[in-house]
C-alpha positions in Angstrom: 29.7 -70.3 28.3 30.7 -73.9 26.7 32.6 -73.8 23.6 34.3 -76.2 21.6 37.4 -74.3 19.7 38.0 -71.2 17.1 39.3 -71.0 13.9 39.9 -68.5 11.1 38.3 -69.3 7.8 38.0 -67.8 4.6 34.8 -69.8 3.4 32.8 -69.3 6.2 31.4 -66.2 5.7 31.4 -65.8 1.5 34.2 -63.1 -0.1 35.2 -62.1 4.3 38.0 -63.2 6.5 36.4 -64.6 9.7 36.9 -65.5 13.1 34.7 -68.3 13.7 33.6 -70.0 17.2 32.2 -73.2 17.9 29.8 -73.3 20.9 28.8 -76.2 22.6 25.6 -78.0 23.0 22.5 -78.9 20.3 19.4 -80.4 20.7 19.7 -82.5 17.6 21.5 -86.2 17.3 21.8 -85.9 13.2 23.7 -89.5 12.0 25.9 -87.8 10.1 26.8 -85.0 12.3 30.9 -84.3 12.5 30.9 -82.1 15.7 29.4 -85.0 18.1 32.4 -84.3 20.5 30.3 -81.3 21.6 26.6 -82.2 22.1 26.6 -82.3 25.3 28.7 -80.0 26.9 32.5 -77.8 25.8 35.1 -76.1 27.3 34.1 -73.2 30.1 34.8 -70.0 29.0 34.1 -66.6 30.0 32.8 -63.7 27.8 36.1 -62.0 28.4 37.8 -64.5 27.2 36.2 -64.8 24.0 36.3 -60.9 23.7 40.4 -61.2 24.0 40.7 -64.3 21.5 38.5 -62.0 19.0 40.7 -58.7 19.6 43.7 -60.8 18.6 42.3 -61.6 15.1 40.5 -58.4 14.7 42.7 -56.5 12.7 43.2 -59.2 10.2 39.8 -60.3 10.0 35.9 -58.7 8.5 33.9 -61.0 10.4 32.9 -63.3 13.3 31.0 -66.4 12.6 29.0 -68.1 15.3 28.4 -71.8 14.8 28.1 -75.2 17.3 27.0 -77.5 17.9 23.7 -75.1 18.1 24.9 -71.6 19.2 21.0 -70.6 20.1 21.2 -73.3 23.1 23.5 -70.7 24.5 21.2 -67.5 22.6 22.0 -65.1 25.1 25.8 -65.3 25.3 25.2 -65.0 21.3 23.5 -61.9 21.7 26.5 -60.3 24.0 29.2 -62.0 21.7 27.6 -59.8 18.6 26.9 -56.8 20.4 30.7 -56.9 21.2 31.7 -57.5 17.9 29.5 -54.8 16.6 31.4 -52.2 18.7 34.6 -53.4 17.0 32.9 -52.2 13.5 33.3 -56.2 12.4 30.4 -57.7 10.2 28.4 -60.9 12.1 27.5 -64.2 11.0 25.2 -66.8 12.8 25.0 -70.5 11.5 22.3 -72.2 13.2 19.4 -75.6 12.0 16.5 -73.5 13.1 15.6 -75.5 15.8 14.8 -72.6 18.0 12.8 -69.6 15.7 11.6 -67.2 19.0 15.4 -67.2 20.1 16.1 -66.2 16.4 13.7 -63.7 16.5 15.3 -61.9 19.7 18.7 -61.7 18.2 17.5 -60.9 14.8 15.2 -57.6 16.4 18.5 -56.5 17.9 19.8 -55.8 14.4 22.7 -57.6 15.5 23.5 -60.2 12.5 24.3 -59.5 8.6 24.2 -63.1 7.8 22.2 -66.1 8.6 23.3 -69.6 7.6 20.7 -72.3 8.1 20.4 -75.9 8.0 18.0 -77.5 6.1 18.6 -80.8 6.5 15.9 -82.6 4.9 12.3 -81.6 3.1 10.2 -79.8 5.7 8.3 -83.0 5.9 10.9 -85.7 6.6 12.8 -84.3 8.9 11.9 -86.9 11.1 12.4 -89.9 9.1 15.9 -88.2 7.8 17.6 -86.8 11.8 15.0 -88.7 13.9 13.8 -84.9 14.9 10.4 -83.7 14.0 11.5 -80.2 13.7 10.7 -79.3 10.3 8.0 -76.6 10.8 10.9 -74.5 13.1 12.9 -74.9 11.0 10.3 -73.3 8.0 9.5 -70.7 10.8 12.3 -69.2 11.4 13.5 -69.3 7.9 10.4 -67.1 7.0 11.4 -65.0 10.0 14.9 -64.1 8.4 13.2 -63.3 5.5 11.4 -60.7 6.8 14.5 -58.4 7.5 16.2 -56.9 3.9 19.1 -56.2 5.0 20.4 -59.7 6.2 21.4 -62.8 3.7 20.5 -65.9 3.9 22.2 -68.8 2.9 20.3 -72.6 3.1 22.4 -75.6 3.0 21.8 -79.1 2.8 24.5 -82.1 3.9 24.1 -84.3 1.0 23.9 -87.9 1.9 22.2 -90.4 -0.2 21.9 -92.8 2.2 19.7 -90.1 4.1 18.8 -87.8 1.0 17.6 -88.6 -2.8 18.7 -86.5 -5.6 14.9 -85.6 -5.7 14.7 -84.8 -2.0 17.6 -81.7 -2.5 15.3 -80.7 -6.0 12.2 -80.2 -3.2 14.1 -78.7 -0.8 15.1 -75.9 -3.7 11.3 -75.8 -4.2 10.4 -75.1 -0.8 13.3 -72.6 0.8 13.4 -68.8 0.2 16.9 -68.1 -0.3 19.7 -65.5 -1.3 22.4 -68.5 -1.5 21.0 -72.4 -1.7 24.4 -74.8 -0.9 25.2 -78.8 -1.3 27.5 -79.9 1.3 29.2 -82.9 0.7 28.7 -85.5 3.2 31.8 -87.2 5.3 32.2 -90.2 6.9 34.6 -89.4 9.3 33.6 -88.7 13.1 29.7 -88.9 12.4 27.2 -89.8 15.4 25.8 -92.9 13.5 28.7 -95.4 13.3 27.0 -97.1 10.6 27.6 -93.7 8.5 31.3 -94.7 8.5 31.1 -97.3 5.7 28.9 -94.4 4.2 29.6 -93.8 0.9 30.7 -90.3 0.5 29.0 -88.7 -2.7 31.1 -88.3 -5.7 31.6 -84.1 -5.9 31.6 -84.5 -10.1 27.8 -85.8 -9.4 27.1 -82.8 -6.5 28.2 -80.6 -9.2 26.0 -81.9 -11.5 22.9 -82.2 -9.3 23.6 -78.6 -8.7 23.7 -77.9 -12.4 20.1 -79.9 -13.0 18.8 -77.8 -10.2 20.0 -74.3 -11.9 18.5 -75.7 -14.8 14.9 -75.6 -12.7 15.6 -72.8 -10.6 17.8 -70.5 -12.3 17.3 -67.5 -10.1 18.7 -69.1 -7.0 22.4 -68.7 -6.6 23.6 -72.5 -6.0 26.7 -73.4 -4.2 28.5 -76.7 -3.7 31.0 -77.9 -1.3 33.4 -80.5 -1.3 36.5 -81.6 0.3 38.2 -82.0 -3.0 37.4 -78.5 -4.4 36.4 -76.5 -1.8 33.0 -74.1 -2.5 31.8 -73.5 -6.1 29.0 -71.2 -7.5 27.1 -73.0 -10.5 
């Protein structure tokens, strides 16, 4: 198995302290990706070593999050990690781009996941335009798969880069998704994959909050969060 780092977090799994494992490799090349150094490969590590890292933090954690990259590239290892996490009594969360609906289905069928955070990178029909990968229908299918499980929380989240997405796109996304929580994340121009975005303007957190409030007015039944570097994660 190849991974990047492990960290602890108070925001990756809402209302829970979590141990986060970043697995390497991803089939996508999103221009604003901030983890570009692990898209091709990471550090080799055994499952036993991952279990040891989890054990070292388990006493202080409520949950384990597997992120990436795209963790479902190594989905068989994800299954083993979540089996172990279940055995020691912690919650589980999977971060995914939704690119592999079949693999996602296999994991969910095993009853190993409590929470899924799915990146919705654009309106489903604009994926190729925004990230140069025509996977919108894969992502939609993945979202629909998660929604078949009443006991799994689904968070859909979009990185808002004004150079790639309009405010109207965000409204379209909220109209298209079905999820327990929708999060608008702030684009950051540090360590981006596409160098042309290194000088792109980062959205102002106050402007993002205003957009989120307008979305909330249009979709009052949808829980909305805004996540920025300046103010962290905020519920609207």
